[in-house]
C-alpha positions in Angstrom: 263.0 215.0 40.4 265.5 212.3 39.5 266.7 213.1 43.0 263.6 212.7 44.9 262.6 209.6 43.0 266.2 208.2 44.1 265.3 209.4 48.0 262.2 207.8 47.5 263.4 204.2 46.8 266.4 204.5 49.2 264.3 206.1 52.3 260.6 206.2 51.9 259.9 202.5 50.0 262.1 200.5 52.7 259.6 202.1 55.7 256.7 201.2 53.5 258.2 197.4 52.7 258.8 197.1 56.2 255.1 198.5 57.4 253.6 195.8 54.9 255.9 192.5 56.5 254.3 193.6 59.8 250.8 193.8 58.7 251.1 190.4 56.6 252.8 188.7 60.2 249.9 190.3 62.0 247.4 189.5 59.6 249.1 185.4 59.4 248.6 185.8 63.1 244.6 186.2 63.3 244.1 183.4 60.8 247.1 180.8 61.7 247.5 181.2 65.2 249.1 177.8 65.6 251.8 178.6 63.2 251.2 176.0 60.5 254.1 175.1 58.2 251.9 175.9 55.5 253.0 179.3 56.4 256.4 178.5 57.2 258.2 181.4 54.7 255.7 184.0 56.7 258.5 185.2 59.2 260.6 188.0 60.3 263.7 188.8 58.8 262.9 188.2 55.3 261.4 189.2 52.3 257.8 189.6 52.2 257.6 189.3 48.4 258.9 186.0 48.5 256.5 184.5 50.9 254.2 182.1 49.5 250.8 183.7 48.6 252.3 186.8 48.5 253.2 188.8 45.2 254.6 192.7 45.1 255.0 195.0 42.2 258.9 194.6 40.7 259.4 198.1 40.8 258.2 199.4 44.0 258.3 196.5 45.9 255.0 197.2 47.3 252.4 194.2 48.1 249.7 193.7 44.9 248.7 190.2 45.6 247.9 188.3 48.8 246.4 184.9 48.4 245.1 183.1 51.5 246.1 179.4 50.6 243.2 176.6 50.9 242.5 174.6 54.5 240.2 172.4 55.6 237.5 172.9 58.5 239.2 171.1 60.8 242.5 172.9 60.1 240.6 176.3 60.6 237.7 176.1 62.6 235.0 179.1 62.5 237.1 182.2 61.4 236.4 185.5 60.2 238.9 187.7 58.4 239.9 191.2 59.5 239.6 193.9 56.9 241.3 196.3 59.0 244.3 194.3 58.8 244.6 194.5 55.2 244.5 198.9 55.3 248.4 198.8 55.1 248.3 197.1 51.7 247.3 200.3 49.7 248.7 199.2 46.4 246.6 196.1 47.0 244.8 194.1 43.3 244.2 190.9 44.2 242.9 189.4 47.5 241.9 185.5 47.4 240.3 183.5 50.1 238.8 180.6 48.6 237.7 177.6 50.3 239.1 178.5 53.7 236.3 177.8 55.7 235.7 181.5 56.0 232.7 182.6 58.0 232.4 186.6 57.1 235.0 189.7 57.8 235.4 191.6 61.1 235.1 195.2 60.2 233.9 194.5 56.7 233.2 198.4 56.0 237.0 198.9 56.1 236.8 196.8 52.7 235.8 200.3 51.1 239.3 201.6 51.7 240.9 198.9 49.0 240.2 201.4 46.3 242.7 199.5 43.8 241.4 195.8 44.5 240.8 194.2 40.9 240.3 190.9 42.1 238.2 189.0 44.8 238.0 185.7 45.3 236.2 184.3 48.0 234.5 181.4 46.5 234.0 178.0 48.5 233.4 179.7 52.2 230.6 179.3 54.5 229.5 183.3 54.4 226.0 184.1 55.3 223.5 186.9 54.6 223.3 189.3 52.4 226.7 190.6 50.2 228.2 192.7 52.2 227.3 196.9 50.9 231.1 197.4 50.9 231.9 195.0 48.3 229.8 197.1 45.9 231.7 200.2 46.9 235.2 198.4 45.3 234.3 200.3 42.1 238.3 199.2 40.7 236.9 195.6 40.7 237.3 193.7 37.5 236.7 190.3 39.1 234.3 189.1 41.6 233.6 185.7 42.8 231.4 184.8 46.0 230.4 181.5 44.4 229.9 178.4 46.9 228.8 180.2 49.5 225.3 181.1 51.4 224.6 184.5 50.9 220.9 185.2 50.6 218.9 188.3 50.1 216.9 189.3 47.2 218.7 192.8 47.5 222.2 190.9 47.6 223.0 191.6 43.5 221.7 194.7 43.6 224.3 196.3 45.6 226.7 195.3 43.1 225.0 197.4 40.1 227.9 200.0 40.4 230.7 197.9 39.6 231.0 199.2 36.4 234.5 198.0 35.9 233.3 194.3 36.5 234.4 191.6 34.0 233.5 188.5 35.9 230.7 188.2 38.2 230.8 184.7 40.0 227.7 183.9 42.4 227.0 180.3 41.6 225.9 178.4 44.6 224.7 180.7 46.8 220.9 181.0 48.3 219.9 184.2 46.2 216.4 184.7 45.6 213.8 186.8 44.0 214.1 188.2 40.2 217.3 189.7 38.5 217.9 193.5 39.2 217.4 195.3 36.0 220.4 197.4 37.0 222.8 194.6 36.2 222.3 196.2 32.6 224.7 198.7 33.6 227.9 196.6 33.7 228.5 197.0 29.9 231.9 195.5 30.3 230.9 192.1 31.8 232.3 189.4 30.0 230.9 186.4 32.2 228.1 186.3 34.5 227.4 183.0 36.4 224.3 183.0 38.4 223.9 178.6 38.6 222.2 177.0 41.2 220.5 179.6 43.1 216.6 180.5 43.9 216.4 183.7 41.5 212.6 183.4 40.0 210.5 185.0 37.9 211.2 185.8 34.0 214.7 186.7 32.0 214.6 190.2 31.5 215.1 190.8 27.8 216.3 194.1 28.4 219.6 193.0 30.7 220.5 190.7 27.4 220.4 192.9 24.9 222.9 195.6 26.9 225.4 193.2 27.8 226.7 193.1 24.5 230.2 192.0 26.1 229.3 189.1 27.2 231.2 186.0 26.6 229.7 183.1 28.8 226.4 183.4 30.5 224.7 181.1 32.9 221.1 181.3 35.1 221.3 177.0 34.8 219.7 175.4 38.2 217.3 178.5 39.3 213.8 178.7 39.4 213.1 180.6 36.3 210.1 180.6 34.1 208.0 181.6 31.5 208.8 181.6 27.7 212.3 182.2 26.5 212.8 182.7 22.9 216.5 182.4 21.8 216.7 185.2 19.0 217.0 187.4 22.2 220.8 186.2 21.7 220.7 186.9 18.2 223.2 190.2 18.9 225.8 188.9 20.6 228.3 188.6 18.3 231.1 187.4 21.2 229.2 185.1 23.4 231.0 181.8 23.5 228.4 180.1 25.9 225.4 180.0 27.7 223.4 177.7 29.9 219.6 178.3 30.8 219.2 174.6 32.0 217.2 173.0 35.0 214.6 175.7 34.8 210.8 176.0 34.7 211.6 177.7 30.9 210.4 176.9 28.0 212.7 177.5 25.4 211.8 178.2 21.9 214.7 178.5 19.1 213.1 178.0 16.1 210.3 181.0 16.4 210.8 183.8 15.1 213.1 183.1 12.6 216.7 184.5 13.7 220.1 184.4 12.4 223.0 183.7 15.0 226.0 185.9 14.4 228.2 184.0 17.1 230.0 180.9 17.3 229.6 178.8 20.6 232.0 176.6 22.1 229.5 175.6 25.5 225.8 175.1 24.9 223.6 174.4 28.1 219.8 173.7 27.4 219.0 170.8 29.3 215.9 170.2 30.8 214.5 173.8 29.0 210.6 171.7 27.4 213.1 172.6 24.1 211.0 173.3 21.5 208.0 171.9 23.1 205.3 171.5 20.2 207.9 170.4 17.5 210.8 168.2 19.6 213.2 169.4 16.6 216.8 169.8 17.5 217.5 173.4 17.4 218.8 174.4 13.4 221.2 177.1 14.6 223.8 174.4 15.2 224.4 173.7 11.6 225.7 176.9 11.6 228.1 175.9 15.0 231.8 174.8 14.5 233.8 175.8 17.6 231.6 173.6 19.8 233.2 172.0 22.9 230.2 170.7 25.3 226.5 170.5 24.2 223.9 169.7 26.7 220.4 168.9 25.4 219.3 166.4 27.9 215.7 165.8 29.3 213.8 167.7 26.7 211.9 165.0 24.5 213.8 165.7 21.2 212.8 163.1 18.5 213.9 161.6 15.2 217.7 160.9 14.6 220.8 161.0 16.4 222.4 164.2 14.7 225.5 162.8 13.0 226.2 166.4 11.5 226.8 167.7 15.1 229.6 165.1 15.2 231.0 166.1 11.6 230.8 169.8 12.2 232.3 170.0 15.3 235.4 168.0 15.3 236.9 169.1 18.6 233.6 168.5 20.5 234.4 167.2 24.1 231.0 166.7 25.9 227.7 165.4 24.0 224.6 165.0 26.2 221.5 163.8 24.7 220.2 161.8 27.7 216.5 161.4 28.2 215.0 162.2 24.8 213.2 160.5 22.2 215.9 159.8 19.6 215.0 156.8 17.6 218.7 156.0 15.3 222.0 156.5 16.2 225.1 156.4 13.5 228.5 157.6 14.0 230.0 159.4 10.7 231.5 157.2 8.4 234.8 159.3 8.3 235.1 160.3 11.9 237.6 162.6 13.4 236.3 163.1 16.8 239.4 162.4 18.8 238.6 165.0 21.3 235.2 163.7 22.4 235.6 162.3 26.0 231.9 162.1 27.1 228.8 161.0 25.1 225.4 160.1 26.8 222.5 159.0 24.8 220.9 156.6 27.7 217.1 157.1 27.9 216.1 157.1 24.6 213.8 155.0 21.9 217.2 154.0 20.1 216.7 150.8 18.3 219.2 148.7 16.1 222.4 147.7 16.4 225.6 149.6 18.4 228.2 150.9 15.6 230.7 148.4 14.6 233.2 151.3 14.7 232.4 152.7 17.5 235.6 152.5 19.8 237.5 153.4 16.4 235.8 156.5 15.8 236.1 157.5 19.3 239.0 156.3 20.4 239.5 158.9 23.5 236.1 158.3 25.4 236.5 158.7 28.6 232.6 158.4 29.9 230.1 156.5 27.3 226.6 156.0 28.7 224.1 154.1 26.1 222.1 152.4 28.6 217.9 152.3 28.3 217.6 151.9 24.7 216.8 149.0 22.7 220.1 148.5 21.0 220.6 144.8 19.9 223.0 142.5 18.8 226.7 142.1 20.2 229.0 144.4 22.1 231.6 145.5 18.8 234.9 144.3 20.1 236.2 147.9 18.8 235.2 149.3 22.4 238.4 147.8 22.9 240.0 150.2 21.3 239.1 152.9 23.9 241.9 152.7 26.0 241.2 155.8 28.1 237.7 154.5 28.6 236.5 155.4 32.3 233.0 154.7 32.7 230.9 152.4 30.4 226.9 152.0 30.6 225.2 149.7 28.3 222.4 148.5 30.8 218.8 147.8 30.1 219.1 147.2 26.5 218.6 143.8 24.3 222.2 143.1 24.0 222.9 139.6 23.4 226.1 137.0 22.7 228.8 137.0 25.2 231.0 139.6 26.4 233.9 140.3 23.9 237.4 139.4 25.5 238.5 142.7 23.4 236.7 144.9 26.2 238.7 143.4 28.9 241.7 143.5 26.9 241.3 146.7 25.8 239.6 149.1 28.2 242.3 149.1 30.6 241.6 152.0 32.5 237.8 150.9 33.0 236.6 151.9 36.5 233.1 151.3 36.4 231.5 148.7 33.8 228.0 148.5 33.9 226.0 145.8 31.4 222.8 145.0 34.0 219.5 144.0 32.3 220.3 142.6 28.6 220.2 139.0 27.4 224.3 138.2 27.7 224.9 134.9 28.5 228.5 132.7 28.7 230.3 132.4 31.7 231.7 135.6 33.7 235.6 136.2 32.1 237.8 135.2 34.6 239.8 138.2 32.6 238.0 140.6 34.5 241.1 140.2 36.9 243.2 142.0 34.7 241.2 145.5 35.3 243.3 146.8 38.0 241.2 149.9 38.1 237.5 148.4 37.8 236.1 149.2 40.8 232.0 149.0 40.0 231.0 145.8 38.0 227.8 145.4 37.2 226.4 142.0 35.4 223.3 141.2 37.0 220.0 140.3 35.2 221.4 138.7 32.1 222.0 134.9 31.3 225.4 134.1 32.6 226.1 130.5 33.9 229.0 128.6 35.3 230.2 129.5 38.5 231.5 132.5 40.1 235.0 133.1 39.5 237.7 133.1 42.1 240.0 135.6 40.1 237.0 138.5 40.3 238.0 138.8 44.3 241.3 139.8 43.3 240.0 142.9 41.7 239.9 145.7 44.7 235.9 145.8 43.5 234.0 148.3 45.4 230.9 147.1 43.9 230.0 143.6 42.5 226.8 142.9 41.2 225.9 139.7 39.4 222.2 138.9 40.8 219.5 137.5 39.0 221.6 135.4 36.4 221.9 131.6 36.4 225.2 131.3 38.3 225.8 127.7 40.4 228.2 126.4 42.6 229.6 128.0 45.8 230.4 131.3 46.9 234.6 131.4 46.9 236.7 132.0 49.4 238.8 134.3 47.8 235.8 136.9 48.5 237.2 137.8 51.4 240.6 139.4 49.3 238.6 142.3 48.6 240.0 145.1 50.5 237.0 147.5 50.8 233.7 146.3 49.5 230.8 148.6 49.4 228.1 146.4 47.8 228.3 142.4 47.1 224.9 141.2 45.2 224.6 137.7 44.1 220.6 137.4 44.5 218.2 135.1 42.3 221.0 132.5 41.1 221.7 128.9 41.9 224.5 129.4 44.3 224.5 126.4 47.2 226.3 125.5 50.3 227.5 127.4 53.6 228.5 131.2 53.5 232.3 130.7 53.8 233.7 132.3 57.0 236.0 134.7 54.8 232.8 136.7 54.6 234.1 137.7 58.4 236.9 140.1 56.6 234.4 142.5 54.5 234.4 144.8 57.2 233.3 147.8 54.9 230.4 146.1 53.1 227.3 148.5 52.9 224.7 146.6 50.9 224.5 142.7 51.1 222.2 140.6 49.1 222.5 136.9 49.1 218.7 135.9 48.8 216.9 133.8 46.5 219.5 130.9 46.6 220.2 127.5 48.1 222.6 128.9 50.9 222.2 126.7 53.9 223.6 126.5 57.2 223.9 129.6 60.1 224.4 133.0 59.2 228.3 133.5 60.2 228.3 134.9 63.7 231.6 136.4 62.9 230.3 139.2 60.9 231.8 142.4 61.7 229.4 144.2 59.9 229.7 148.4 61.8 229.0 150.0 58.2 226.4 147.7 57.0 223.0 149.2 55.6 221.1 146.5 53.9 221.2 143.1 54.7 218.6 141.0 52.5 219.2 136.9 52.8 215.3 135.8 52.7 214.4 132.5 50.6 217.3 130.7 51.3 217.7 127.3 53.6 219.6 129.5 56.8 219.0 127.8 59.9 220.0 128.9 63.6 219.0 132.0 65.2 219.6 136.0 64.5 223.3 136.6 64.9 224.3 138.6 67.5 227.2 140.3 65.3 224.2 142.4 63.9 223.5 144.2 67.3 226.4 146.3 66.1 225.3 147.4 63.0 224.3 150.7 64.1 223.5 151.8 60.5 221.1 149.4 59.3 218.3 150.6 57.4 216.6 147.1 56.3 217.4 143.3 57.6 215.1 141.1 55.3 215.7 137.6 56.4 212.3 135.8 55.6 211.6 132.2 54.0 214.3 130.8 55.8 214.4 128.4 59.1 215.9 131.0 61.8 214.5 129.7 65.2 214.7 131.0 68.5 213.0 134.4 69.9 213.5 137.6 68.1 216.7 139.0 70.1 216.3 141.7 72.6 218.9 143.7 71.4 217.2 144.4 68.3 216.2 147.6 70.1 219.7 148.9 69.4 219.4 149.3 65.7 217.8 153.0 65.9 218.0 153.4 62.1 216.3 150.2 61.1 213.5 151.3 58.7 212.4 147.8 57.3 212.6 144.5 59.5 210.9 141.1 57.5 211.3 138.0 58.9 208.4 136.3 57.3 208.1 132.5 57.5 210.4 131.2 59.6 209.9 129.2 63.0 210.8 132.3 65.4 208.7 131.9 68.9 207.8 133.5 72.2 206.6 136.8 72.7 207.7 140.1 70.8 209.9 141.7 73.0 209.5 145.5 74.5 213.0 146.2 72.8 210.8 146.2 69.5 209.2 149.7 70.2 212.6 150.9 70.7 212.9 151.2 66.7 210.9 154.2 66.2 211.9 154.5 62.6 210.4 151.2 61.5 207.9 151.3 58.6 207.7 148.1 57.5 207.4 145.4 59.7 206.5 141.6 58.7 206.8 138.8 61.4 204.3 136.5 59.8 204.0 132.8 59.4 205.9 132.1 62.7 205.3 130.7 66.1 205.2 134.1 67.9 202.7 134.2 70.7 201.5 136.4 73.8 200.2 139.5 73.7 201.2 142.6 71.5 203.1 145.6 73.3 201.1 148.4 74.1 204.1 150.0 73.4 203.7 149.7 70.0 202.6 152.7 68.9 206.1 154.1 69.7 206.7 153.1 66.5 207.0 155.4 63.5 205.3 153.7 60.3 204.9 156.2 58.2 203.7 159.3 60.5 206.7 161.4 59.0 209.3 161.0 56.2 211.9 160.5 58.2 214.8 161.0 55.5 215.8 160.0 51.9 217.4 156.7 52.6 215.8 155.1 50.0 216.3 157.8 47.2 219.0 156.4 44.9 221.3 158.9 42.3 221.7 157.8 38.4 225.0 158.1 36.7 225.6 161.6 36.4 228.4 163.6 35.8 230.0 167.8 36.4 230.0 170.2 33.4 232.0 172.9 33.7 233.4 175.8 31.4 237.2 175.2 29.4 239.2 178.0 30.5 239.6 180.1 27.2 236.0 181.1 28.2 237.3 183.4 30.8 239.8 186.1 30.8 240.9 185.5 33.8 241.8 182.3 34.2 241.1 181.5 38.0 237.6 182.8 38.3 236.2 179.5 36.4 238.0 177.0 38.7 238.2 174.0 36.6 238.3 172.8 33.0 236.6 170.2 31.5 234.9 167.0 32.5 234.4 164.8 35.7 232.0 161.9 36.3 230.7 161.4 39.7 228.7 157.7 39.7 226.6 156.1 42.3 226.9 152.5 42.6 223.9 151.7 44.1 220.4 151.1 41.9 217.3 151.2 42.4 216.9 147.4 43.0 219.0 146.7 45.7 216.5 148.3 47.9 213.4 146.5 47.1 211.7 144.5 49.0 208.7 141.9 49.0 205.9 142.6 51.6 202.3 141.6 51.1 199.2 144.2 51.2 196.0 144.1 49.7 196.2 140.4 49.5 199.1 140.8 46.8 202.8 140.4 47.0 204.5 143.7 45.7 208.0 144.9 45.3 208.7 148.3 46.8 211.8 149.9 45.8 213.9 153.4 46.0 212.2 156.7 47.1 208.7 155.1 47.3 210.0 153.1 50.3 209.9 156.6 52.0 206.0 156.4 51.6 204.8 153.1 52.2 204.7 151.6 55.7 202.8 148.1 57.0 202.6 145.9 59.8 201.8 142.0 59.1 201.5 139.9 62.2 199.1 137.0 60.8 199.3 133.5 61.2 200.9 133.3 64.5 199.7 132.4 68.0 199.2 135.8 69.3 196.4 136.2 72.1 194.6 138.7 74.4 193.1 141.7 73.0 194.1 144.2 70.4 195.6 146.8 72.4 193.7 150.4 71.2 197.4 152.3 71.0 197.6 150.6 67.5 195.2 152.9 66.4 197.6 155.9 67.3 199.7 154.7 64.3 197.9 157.2 61.9 200.6 156.5 59.0 200.0 153.2 58.4 198.9 151.9 55.0 198.5 148.3 55.9 197.8 146.2 58.9 197.1 142.4 59.0 196.6 140.5 62.5 194.8 137.6 60.7 195.1 134.1 61.6 195.5 134.5 65.3 193.8 134.0 68.7 192.9 137.7 69.1 189.7 138.0 71.3 187.6 140.9 72.0 186.0 143.7 70.4 187.6 145.9 67.2 189.2 149.0 69.1 187.1 151.8 68.0 190.6 153.8 68.4 190.7 152.5 64.8 189.3 155.1 63.6 192.4 157.3 63.7 194.2 154.9 61.1 193.7 157.9 58.6 195.9 156.8 55.8 195.3 152.7 55.8 194.3 151.2 52.8 194.6 147.3 53.7 192.9 146.1 57.0 193.0 142.3 57.7 191.0 140.8 61.1 189.9 137.4 59.8 190.3 134.4 61.3 190.4 135.0 65.1 188.0 135.1 67.7 187.1 139.0 67.8 183.5 139.6 69.3 181.2 142.9 69.4 180.4 144.8 66.9 182.0 146.2 63.8 182.6 149.9 65.0 180.7 152.0 62.7 183.7 154.8 63.3 185.5 152.6 61.0 183.6 154.5 58.0 185.9 157.5 58.4 188.9 155.7 56.5 188.5 157.2 53.4 191.8 155.0 51.7 190.7 151.8 53.0 190.0 149.5 49.9 190.6 146.1 51.5 188.6 145.3 54.4 188.5 142.0 56.1 187.1 140.5 59.3 186.1 137.1 58.5 185.7 133.9 60.5 185.3 135.8 63.7 182.3 135.9 66.5 181.0 139.3 65.6 177.4 140.4 65.8 175.1 142.8 65.2 174.6 145.3 62.5 177.6 145.7 59.7 178.4 149.7 58.9 176.4 151.0 56.5 177.3 150.5 52.5 178.6 154.3 52.1 181.8 155.7 51.0 184.5 152.6 51.3 182.4 150.5 53.1 180.1 150.3 49.7 182.9 148.6 47.9 183.5 145.5 50.3 181.4 142.1 49.6 180.2 139.8 51.8 183.4 137.7 51.4 184.6 140.1 54.1 182.3 139.5 56.7 181.8 135.7 56.3 181.8 133.4 59.3 180.4 135.5 61.6 176.9 133.8 61.9 175.4 136.8 64.4 176.6 139.7 62.0 173.5 140.9 59.7 172.5 143.6 57.1 174.2 144.9 53.8 175.9 143.0 51.8 174.9 139.5 53.6 171.3 138.2 52.9 170.6 138.3 56.1 167.8 141.2 57.5 168.9 142.7 60.9 164.7 142.7 61.6 164.6 138.8 61.7 167.8 138.1 63.2 166.7 140.3 66.2 163.2 138.7 66.6 162.8 136.4 69.8 160.1 134.6 71.7 156.9 136.6 71.7 155.8 138.3 75.0 153.8 135.6 77.0 151.7 138.8 78.5 149.8 139.0 75.1 148.9 135.2 74.8 147.0 132.3 76.2 148.6 130.3 79.1 149.8 127.1 77.4 149.3 123.5 78.8 151.7 121.6 80.7 152.3 119.1 77.9 153.3 121.7 75.9 155.5 123.7 78.6 157.5 120.7 79.1 158.1 120.2 75.5 159.5 123.4 75.0 161.7 122.9 78.4 163.5 119.8 76.8 163.8 121.4 73.4 165.5 124.2 75.0 167.8 121.8 76.5 169.0 119.5 74.0 169.5 122.9 71.6 171.6 124.7 74.5 173.7 121.0 75.0 173.7 120.8 71.5 175.4 124.2 70.5 177.9 123.8 73.6 178.8 120.5 72.5 179.5 121.6 68.3 181.2 124.8 69.9 183.6 122.7 71.8 184.5 120.7 68.7 184.4 123.5 66.4 187.4 125.5 68.6 189.3 122.7 68.8 189.2 122.2 65.1 190.0 125.6 64.5 193.1 125.6 66.8 194.4 122.7 65.9 194.1 123.4 61.7 195.1 126.9 62.4 198.2 126.1 59.8 196.3 124.8 57.3 193.8 128.2 57.3 197.1 130.1 56.9 198.1 128.2 53.9 194.8 128.8 52.2 194.9 132.3 53.6 198.3 132.9 52.3 198.0 131.3 48.4 194.6 133.4 48.4 192.5 130.4 46.6 189.2 130.3 47.3 189.2 126.6 46.1 191.9 126.0 49.0 189.6 127.9 51.2 186.6 125.2 50.2 188.8 121.9 50.5 189.4 123.1 54.2 185.6 124.0 55.0 184.8 120.3 53.4 187.6 118.6 55.7 185.8 120.7 58.6 182.3 119.2 57.8 183.5 115.6 57.6 185.9 115.7 60.7 188.8 114.7 58.0 192.6 115.5 59.0 
């Protein structure tokens, strides 16, 4: 027997090892034909057991583990793992090919022959379709990770029900649908089940939880599960260390029926679960938990006081999230010992009072602190400076006052994000912010800061700086050009004056630029290199000159707002090159000339305001090429909130790698809702539209220009339009009947033109019309019946049209249409009466002609006055104007 063993060792094993080495080289050539350096160790004539990604049994030398190291899409392209090349590895126990852009398998049925395989890791690839049945035949599997692929189908999970030795099953981040198959309850050895972020639905089967008594971690988060779930279902799971039911359509009840927990949790995720919906109470079973490291109870409308006892009982707590609840008070334990706490979020609550003075002392190792959207008062405690590891601090949208403590800037040397927006902070902006070398996002907007912009602020490598809505004065420092890779710069609504420094031209990476509502003057710099620009808001300054041609290269531009300045010349024809433009607002400038045909190339435009300029000519019929709300093109205006990733601590998993990462990572979006806000007048009211609503709002305002000709009927094809204002121009001809297809229109203003003919009765089909005006035209005939939306319009909508009749005007259409009686039914008048009638008719006709000519001259010469009164929506101004016209004043 010993002789046989020696023979195998001397003769058989070397042959097998030679075969496996050749098989590995063949495997390598199948996915690495270019012989990349990461597989440099894989070469003939060397011991394959020493190769990177290969492990062997120390006694037999047979390959037991193959780990194909991660590559990017660019390195690999689309590739498929040939399962038949794995057949020589009869003792293979572990196969890992995660994050390799793998699309699937060739000869995948050959996987069934890997009878000793205990671990299969295909996470983070691009594999589509149902889970291969061959994987369900690998009965030795203990650890299976198929997460972050695109597996789909409602029977996919059911094919895994025969893997009775399975201890960990991770299907996180796929496209699996349907209900959870009940046969999963056969996997009685299962310790971790992660079905997070799929499309699973139905109720959570109670029988499944009842039989999986070995579970350590269980997650169904971010699916479509519904119904009532009582947490007492977990009462018998004495081994469980964590579960997550967040972000479903569940209603989770923790108090009824009464139950006693037999477990000690480390991880608890019940975010957005309608938790204890009828009472709003914090789960009472948490009083008996002492090992918690991560607790997420956000988005649940929980009320009452912040649970100090949760911190006191769980000194190893790392994450505590009560975001978006209804908590009213916040205190910390007097003798706290929560040095492990890394993330604390109590934002979006109703908390009043002062920030704890010992906040930084009791929680010195915080990495992420979000207390925004509450009602905290008083000052920022100096102890915040003791948080020397603090990366993100958000105290925005509170009632904090006084100055920023210098200790914050001196102590929080690791700060990456600082957000103090929308408070009552005052004083000057600290020049010592330049000491925060890691600072990238600084939000100080909507406070009461005074003084000038410190030049030293631009010595920090800021990606985002928002100091808008303060009382800052002076000029923009030329040091602004020192910012290496800025993304967002907001200085709006201050008292900043002077010209924009030429150093602005060095900001080639800027995406969001807002200098609006200041006292800046001079030309907009023509040296801009704005190839990344998405938002440019410069309105309400004193900029002069023309729209710089440098903007023609801003191919990503979404919003261009330069209204309320003194921009001259014509709208440039290169405007058509801005193919992504959604908002173009040039109101109240001195633009002249025609609307260029190139404007019709802006097919994505949803808001267009060219009002109060000197534009002339006819409207181009191609205006119907523009979208104006007929389809929602993308989510350009949706803005993310502060968020972070919640992941498992390693000790929940029995097999370290399956859980991937431990602890926390912060994810922050630097753009706030306000940056996308634009002003647009509709329904005679100036409104601000921001964020997601901009995907739905559409409007055209061409009022108070000098447009002539007839209104093109093609305008009626803009069926998604919500607001159309063509008032105070010189349009002639009829109101297009095609306007009946403006099915979404809410505000239609055609007043102060020279339109004639009747008001089309087809306009009564506009079901959403709430503001309508055709005042001061030459319209005639009967007003459409006061039905539907037209029943809401009063006589001001029709004023200034002498030949209109019917309700709501006090003018009967019967009397208005009466003519001279037919002479056939009357006796013949004498000659004197005929002569009198002739002269009366002549004098009347001449008077009408003379007065009409004078009225026309006055109307055209005083159009700007009419536009002024129309813009301020003042009946008193309009009355004065009428008096002026009557008495021939100027």
